[in-house]
C-alpha positions in Angstrom: -4.3 12.7 -0.9 -1.8 10.5 0.5 -3.9 8.6 2.5 -6.2 7.5 -0.3 -3.4 6.4 -2.3 -2.1 4.7 0.7 -5.6 3.3 1.3 -5.6 1.6 -2.4 -2.3 -0.3 -2.2 -3.9 -2.8 0.1 -1.5 -5.8 1.9 1.7 -4.4 0.3 1.2 -0.5 1.4 2.8 0.4 -1.6 1.5 2.0 -4.8 0.1 -0.4 -7.6 0.1 0.6 -11.9 0.3 -0.5 -15.0 0.6 0.5 -18.5 -0.9 1.4 -21.7 -0.8 2.8 -25.0 1.2 5.7 -25.8 -0.2 8.6 -27.5 -3.7 6.8 -28.2 -5.5 7.4 -31.6 -2.6 9.5 -33.1 -0.4 6.9 -32.8 -2.3 4.8 -36.0 -2.7 7.9 -38.1 -0.8 8.0 -41.2 0.5 11.3 -40.1 1.9 9.7 -37.1 5.7 9.7 -38.8 8.3 8.9 -35.8 5.0 8.2 -33.1 3.9 5.1 -35.5 7.4 3.7 -34.7 7.3 3.4 -31.2 4.3 1.1 -31.6 5.2 -0.6 -35.0 8.7 0.2 -36.6 7.3 -1.3 -39.9 5.2 2.1 -40.2 8.4 4.1 -40.9 8.8 2.1 -44.4 6.7 4.1 -47.4 5.6 6.9 -44.9 4.7 10.3 -46.5 7.8 12.2 -44.4 10.7 12.6 -46.2 11.9 13.5 -42.5 10.0 13.9 -39.5 11.8 15.3 -36.6 10.3 15.6 -33.1 11.0 18.4 -30.8 9.6 16.9 -27.3 6.7 14.8 -26.7 4.6 13.6 -23.9 2.4 11.2 -22.4 1.3 10.3 -19.2 -1.6 8.2 -17.4 -2.5 7.2 -14.1 -5.6 5.2 -12.2 -6.8 2.4 -10.4 -10.3 0.4 -10.0 -10.8 0.7 -6.2 -10.6 4.6 -4.8 -12.7 7.2 -6.9 -12.0 10.9 -6.2 -14.8 13.3 -6.3 -14.2 15.6 -9.4 -14.9 18.9 -7.5 -12.6 17.9 -4.4 -9.9 17.9 -7.1 -10.6 21.2 -8.5 -10.9 22.9 -4.7 -8.9 20.2 -2.4 -9.5 20.1 1.2 -7.0 20.3 3.9 -7.9 16.6 5.0 -10.0 14.2 2.2 -12.9 12.3 3.7 -14.2 9.0 2.8 -17.2 8.8 1.4 -17.5 12.8 1.0 -14.4 13.3 -1.0 -12.8 10.2 -2.4 -14.8 6.6 -2.2 -14.0 3.2 -2.5 -15.1 0.3 -4.7 -15.7 -1.9 -1.1 -18.1 -4.4 -2.9 -16.5 -5.5 -6.0 -16.4 -8.9 -6.6 -13.3 -8.8 -9.0 -9.6 -8.2 -7.7 -8.5 -4.3 -7.8 -5.7 -3.0 -9.6 -4.1 0.4 -10.5 -1.9 1.7 -13.2 0.0 4.6 -14.8 3.0 5.4 -17.1 4.9 8.4 -18.0 7.3 8.8 -20.7 8.7 11.5 -22.8 10.0 11.5 -26.6 13.5 13.7 -26.5 14.5 14.9 -30.2 14.0 12.2 -32.3 14.0 11.8 -36.3 12.9 9.7 -39.1 14.6 9.6 -42.1 13.0 8.4 -45.9 16.0 7.0 -48.0 13.7 6.6 -50.5 10.3 5.2 -51.0 10.3 1.8 -49.9 13.0 1.9 -46.8 13.7 4.2 -43.8 15.8 4.4 -40.9 14.7 6.3 -37.4 16.4 7.4 -34.3 14.2 7.7 -31.2 15.3 8.8 -27.6 12.7 8.2 -24.7 12.9 8.6 -20.8 10.4 6.2 -19.8 8.3 5.5 -16.4 6.2 2.6 -15.9 4.6 0.9 -12.7 2.8 -2.4 -12.6 0.8 -4.5 -9.9 -2.2 -5.5 -8.0 -4.1 -8.7 -8.2 -5.6 -7.7 -4.7 -9.1 -9.1 -3.6 -11.6 -6.7 -2.6 -11.9 -8.2 0.9 -8.4 -7.5 1.7 -8.2 -4.0 0.1 -11.2 -3.2 2.6 -9.0 -4.8 5.3 -6.1 -2.2 4.6 -8.2 0.8 3.2 -10.8 1.2 5.7 -9.5 2.7 8.5 -7.2 0.5 9.1 -6.7 -1.2 12.0 -10.4 -1.5 12.1 -12.2 -3.0 14.8 -15.1 -4.7 12.2 -12.3 -7.1 10.9 -11.6 -8.5 14.1 -11.8 -12.3 13.8 -12.0 -12.5 10.4 -9.0 -14.9 8.4 -7.9 -13.5 5.2 -5.6 -15.7 2.7 -3.4 -13.6 0.1 -2.4 -16.1 -2.6 -0.2 -13.2 -4.9 -0.3 -9.9 -5.0 2.7 -7.6 -6.3 3.9 -4.0 -7.3 6.7 -3.2 -9.4 8.4 0.4 -10.8 11.1 0.9 -13.1 12.3 4.1 -15.0 14.8 3.8 -17.6 16.2 6.0 -20.8 15.8 3.8 -24.0 17.7 5.1 -27.3 16.1 3.0 -30.4 17.6 2.4 -34.0 14.8 1.5 -36.2 14.9 0.3 -39.9 11.7 -0.6 -42.2 11.5 -1.7 -45.8 9.0 -2.8 -48.2 9.4 -6.1 -48.6 6.8 -7.0 -51.6 4.6 -4.8 -53.6 2.8 -6.1 -56.3 0.8 -3.2 -56.9 -2.7 -4.9 -54.8 -0.8 -6.2 -51.8 2.3 -4.1 -50.2 4.0 -5.8 -47.2 6.4 -3.8 -44.6 8.8 -5.0 -42.1 10.5 -3.2 -39.5 12.4 -3.6 -36.3 13.8 -1.3 -33.4 16.7 -2.1 -31.2 17.3 -0.5 -28.4 20.0 0.2 -25.7 18.6 0.4 -22.6 20.2 2.4 -19.5 18.0 1.8 -16.3 17.8 4.5 -13.9 15.3 3.3 -11.1 13.5 0.6 -10.6 12.1 -2.1 -7.4 9.4 -4.4 -7.0 7.4 -6.5 -4.2 5.7 -9.4 -4.2 3.6 -11.1 -1.6 3.4 -14.8 -1.5 0.7 -17.0 0.1 0.2 -15.2 3.0 -2.7 -16.0 6.0 -3.2 -13.6 8.9 -5.9 -12.8 11.1 -6.4 -9.8 13.7 -7.4 -10.8 17.2 -7.8 -7.8 18.6 -7.1 -3.8 17.2 -3.9 -3.9 18.6 -2.5 -7.5 18.2 -2.6 -9.8 14.8 -1.3 -13.3 13.9 0.5 -14.2 10.6 0.6 -17.8 10.3 2.5 -18.2 7.1 3.6 -15.8 4.0 7.0 -14.8 2.6 7.2 -11.1 0.9 9.8 -10.8 -1.7 11.2 -7.3 -2.0 14.4 -5.4 -4.4 15.4 -2.8 -5.7 18.3 -1.0 -7.0 21.4 1.0 -5.7 20.2 3.8 -7.1 17.2 4.6 -5.0 19.3 4.4 -1.9 21.8 6.7 -3.0 19.5 9.3 -5.0 20.7 12.5 -5.9 19.2 16.2 -5.9 18.2 17.7 -7.9 16.6 14.5 -9.8 18.2 15.0 -13.1 21.7 13.9 -11.5 20.3 10.6 -11.6 19.9 10.4 -15.3 23.0 8.3 -16.1 23.3 7.2 -20.1 25.7 4.7 -19.3 24.7 2.7 -16.1 22.8 -0.4 -15.9 22.6 -1.0 -19.5 20.4 -3.3 -21.3 18.9 -4.2 -24.9 15.7 -4.4 -26.1 13.7 -4.9 -29.4 10.3 -4.0 -31.0 9.6 -6.0 -34.4 6.7 -5.2 -36.9 5.0 -6.2 -39.5 2.3 -4.5 -41.8 0.0 -5.1 -44.5 -1.7 -2.9 -46.8 -4.5 -3.8 -49.7 -4.5 -1.5 -52.5 -7.0 -2.3 -54.8 -6.5 -1.0 -58.6 -2.8 -0.2 -57.2 -4.4 2.1 -55.1 -6.2 4.7 -57.3 -9.7 6.1 -56.4 -8.9 6.3 -52.5 -7.9 10.0 -53.0 -4.9 11.5 -51.7 -4.9 15.1 -50.7 -1.8 15.5 -49.8 -0.3 15.8 -53.5 3.0 17.8 -52.6 4.3 15.2 -50.1 7.3 13.6 -50.4 5.3 10.2 -50.9 1.5 10.7 -51.8 1.0 7.1 -52.2 1.5 6.4 -48.8 -1.8 6.6 -47.9 -3.4 5.1 -51.3 -4.1 1.9 -49.5 -8.0 0.7 -48.3 -6.9 -1.3 -45.8 -3.7 -1.6 -43.7 -3.8 -4.4 -41.2 -0.5 -4.1 -38.5 1.1 -6.8 -36.0 3.9 -6.1 -33.9 5.9 -6.9 -30.5 7.5 -4.1 -28.4 9.3 -3.8 -25.5 11.0 -7.4 -25.7 14.1 -7.3 -23.3 14.9 -6.1 -19.7 17.9 -4.7 -17.8 19.4 -6.5 -14.7 20.0 -4.9 -11.7 22.1 -5.2 -8.7 20.2 -5.1 -5.5 21.1 -2.4 -2.5 22.2 -3.8 0.1 19.1 -3.3 2.7 17.2 -5.4 0.4 16.0 -8.8 2.2 12.9 -11.6 1.2 11.1 -12.0 4.2 9.4 -14.5 6.3 6.1 -13.1 7.4 4.8 -15.5 9.9 4.6 -14.2 13.2 2.6 -15.0 16.1 2.2 -11.3 17.7 2.2 -8.0 15.7 0.7 -4.9 16.4 -1.5 -3.7 13.4 -0.5 -0.1 13.9 3.2 -0.6 13.7 2.8 -1.7 10.0 1.3 1.6 9.5 3.2 4.3 7.4 3.5 7.2 9.3 3.5 10.8 7.9 6.5 12.2 6.9 8.7 8.8 7.4 9.6 8.1 3.8 9.0 4.5 2.1 12.9 3.3 2.8 12.6 4.2 6.0 9.5 3.0 6.6 10.6 -1.0 4.9 13.7 -0.9 7.1 11.2 -0.1 10.1 8.9 -3.1 9.1 11.7 -5.6 7.7 12.9 -5.6 11.4 9.1 -7.4 12.6 10.2 -10.6 10.3 12.8 -13.3 9.4 15.0 -12.7 6.5 15.2 -15.5 3.9 17.9 -16.2 1.2 18.0 -14.4 -1.6 19.7 -13.4 -4.9 21.7 -10.4 -4.7 20.4 -9.0 -8.1 17.5 -9.1 -10.6 16.3 -8.5 -14.1 13.5 -6.2 -14.7 11.3 -7.2 -17.6 10.0 -4.7 -20.0 6.5 -4.2 -20.4 6.5 -6.8 -23.4 2.8 -6.5 -25.5 1.3 -7.7 -28.6 0.0 -4.8 -30.7 -2.6 -5.8 -33.5 -4.2 -3.0 -35.6 -6.4 -1.9 -38.7 -7.0 0.8 -40.4 -10.0 1.4 -43.1 -9.5 4.4 -45.9 -13.1 5.7 -46.3 -12.0 8.4 -48.6 -8.3 9.4 -48.2 -9.3 12.1 -45.4 -11.7 10.0 -43.1 -10.7 6.9 -41.7 -11.3 4.3 -38.9 -8.9 2.6 -37.2 -9.2 -0.7 -34.3 -6.2 -1.4 -32.4 -5.5 -4.2 -29.4 -3.0 -4.3 -27.5 -2.5 -7.8 -25.5 0.1 -7.2 -22.5 2.6 -10.2 -21.7 3.7 -11.0 -18.0 0.9 -10.0 -16.2 1.2 -13.5 -14.2 2.4 -14.7 -11.5 5.7 -16.4 -13.0 8.1 -13.5 -12.8 8.3 -10.9 -9.7 10.1 -8.2 -11.4 8.4 -7.4 -14.5 6.5 -4.4 -16.5 3.1 -5.3 -17.9 0.9 -3.5 -20.4 -2.8 -3.6 -19.7 -5.0 -5.6 -22.4 -7.5 -3.0 -24.3 -9.4 -2.7 -27.4 -9.5 1.2 -29.4 -11.6 2.1 -31.9 -10.8 5.5 -33.6 -12.6 7.7 -36.1 -10.0 10.3 -37.7 -9.9 12.8 -40.2 -6.4 13.5 -41.7 -5.3 16.4 -44.0 -1.9 17.7 -44.2 -1.3 20.1 -41.3 -4.9 18.8 -39.7 -6.0 15.7 -38.0 -9.3 15.0 -35.7 -9.1 11.5 -33.4 -11.8 10.2 -31.8 -10.4 7.6 -29.8 -13.2 5.0 -28.2 -11.3 2.4 -25.3 -12.0 -0.7 -23.3 -9.7 -2.1 -21.1 -9.6 -5.5 -19.3 -11.1 -4.4 -16.5 -14.2 -3.1 -18.1 -13.6 0.3 -17.9 -15.4 2.4 -21.2 -13.6 5.6 -22.3 -14.0 8.3 -25.1 -11.6 10.9 -25.6 -10.8 13.2 -28.9 -7.0 14.4 -30.1 -5.8 16.8 -32.3 -3.2 17.5 -34.7 -2.5 21.4 -35.5 0.3 21.5 -37.6 3.7 20.4 -35.5 1.3 20.3 -32.6 -0.6 17.2 -31.2 -2.5 17.5 -28.1 -5.3 14.7 -26.9 -6.6 12.3 -23.7 -8.2 9.2 -24.5 -10.7 9.7 -21.8 -10.9 13.6 -21.6 -15.1 13.2 -23.1 -15.8 10.5 -20.5 -14.0 12.1 -17.7 -15.9 15.7 -18.1 -19.1 13.9 -18.2 -18.1 11.9 -14.7 -18.7 13.5 -10.9 -16.1 11.2 -10.0 -12.8 10.0 -11.5 -10.5 7.1 -10.7 -8.2 7.2 -14.1 -6.9 9.7 -16.5 -4.5 10.4 -19.2 -3.0 13.1 -21.7 -0.7 13.7 -24.3 1.5 16.5 -26.1 3.8 16.6 -28.8 5.9 19.4 -30.8 7.0 18.3 -34.0 9.1 20.1 -36.8 6.7 21.6 -39.4 6.5 19.2 -42.3 8.3 20.8 -45.1 7.3 20.9 -48.7 9.5 19.2 -51.4 8.2 20.7 -54.3 8.1 24.1 -55.3 5.6 26.8 -56.7 5.6 28.1 -60.3 5.4 31.9 -60.9 1.8 31.4 -61.8 1.0 29.7 -58.5 0.9 26.1 -60.2 2.8 23.4 -58.1 5.7 21.0 -59.7 8.4 18.6 -59.0 12.0 18.5 -59.1 12.4 16.5 -62.2 14.7 16.6 -65.3 12.7 18.5 -68.3 13.6 17.7 -72.2 14.6 20.4 -74.2 13.4 20.2 -77.9 16.3 21.3 -80.1 15.3 22.9 -83.5 17.3 20.7 -86.4 20.2 22.4 -88.0 
C-alpha cells in the first residue's frame, strides 16, 4: 500500500492532501448546536439549545485524483499491491493531479445561551490538515509508473510549481453570538470566534521551476529548479507515545472566525411549524429561509525550522534516478537527509508562518414545514495559489442536503461536487445524542474502485427539556402564576 501512496506523490515524493468540509450535511442543521459554530459562529445566537455539551466528535476524510484502489483489494488486502489489478492510475488525464485529507477531533466543548438572543461557546479541537498537488499527469506518470521506467528516457519534463504542506495543532475557541436586529419578519445574527492555537507539528515542501531529463535508466540531468523545505523542531524530536507531543503552550498562534446569518420570517414566523414546543427556544427554527456567510480559520502559527532544514538548488549534471527512490524502512527524515546531500544548499529563513486553511462559507436553508428542510452551502478555499509556500487550504466545493429534523432524530442526505469534478452522495443520522454519517458512503458503495472516502461520528449530552409535565401529562413552562384572591 505504501508504494501506491508514494506513486501518487509526484516529483516531491511526498503525500499531497487538502482539507474539506467538517461534519458535512449535519453542520447546517438547526439541531447542529455547537457543531454549527465550527462553520459559522453566528449560528449560536437564537439557538434552540439552552445548553449543548459535546462529549467527543471526530471527522476524517482522505483521497486523491490520480490513484484508485479496487474495493475488494481493501477488504482482502494482498501481500503486494499490483498496478492494474489491485490499484489503477489515471495516466491519461489532461488535468493536474491532487490529493486531500483532513482529520479533527472535537474534544469536550460547550455552548450556553445567555438568553434567546445571545450565546457563548467554548470549543477545543485537535486538528490535522494537509494540502498540495498541482502536478501535471505526465510528471505523475514519470514517478508513478515503475520509476525509473526506461519508456520515459529522452523526454524533457518541466515542473512549474508543486507543493505539499502538513499541519497538526490544538485549537481553543471562545465564541460570542447575538441577534443584532429583529423586526419580526427579518432577523440578523452575527458572531465571532477568537482562537488560541498551539502548534504540534508542521512541514512543507515546494518544487519550483524545475526542468529534468532522464538520459538513461541510470543517469538523469536536472538543468534547473529549486526545492524549498521546512518543518519544525518537534518533528525531529518526536516523543513516544504520541500524546506526549501534544503540548498546549508551545508554538502559540491566533485564529479568528467571523460569521453573519439572515433569517426571513414572514408573518413573524407563524405557520412554519416548530414541532419541538418544549425546547428551550422553540422560535429558533421558525424561519422560512436562512442565509449565512462566514470566513473561518483566519490566522496561523509561526514555527522555527529544525536545524536539518535546507532549501536546495536542484541543478545537477548527472544523478542516478535510483538514488532518488524511497527505500523500504528508510523513514522520511532519513530519506530527506540523504537526498539533501545530492544537491546544493541555498540561503533561507530559519522560520516560517503556517497559514490555517482559511475559507469562505456561503449557506442557505429552506424550511418546508418545520420538519423537512433543504440546504445548500458552498466552500471557497483561499491560499490555493502559488503565493505562499507554507499554507493549508480548503477544497472548493458545493453541497446540497435535503434533511429531516425533529427533537431526537434527524436524517441528512448530502450531495457534493468538488473542484476536481468528483460527485458524491452520502447519508447522516442523528439519533438522540449520537450523530454518525459520511458524505460519500452511498456513491462509494456503488463504485468498484475508490479514490476518496470520509466519515464522521459525534456523541453529545442528550438534550434536556426545561419544561415539566403536570400530573395529567400535560406540559407547562416555568412561569409566575397570578392567584385570584377573594374580596374581603
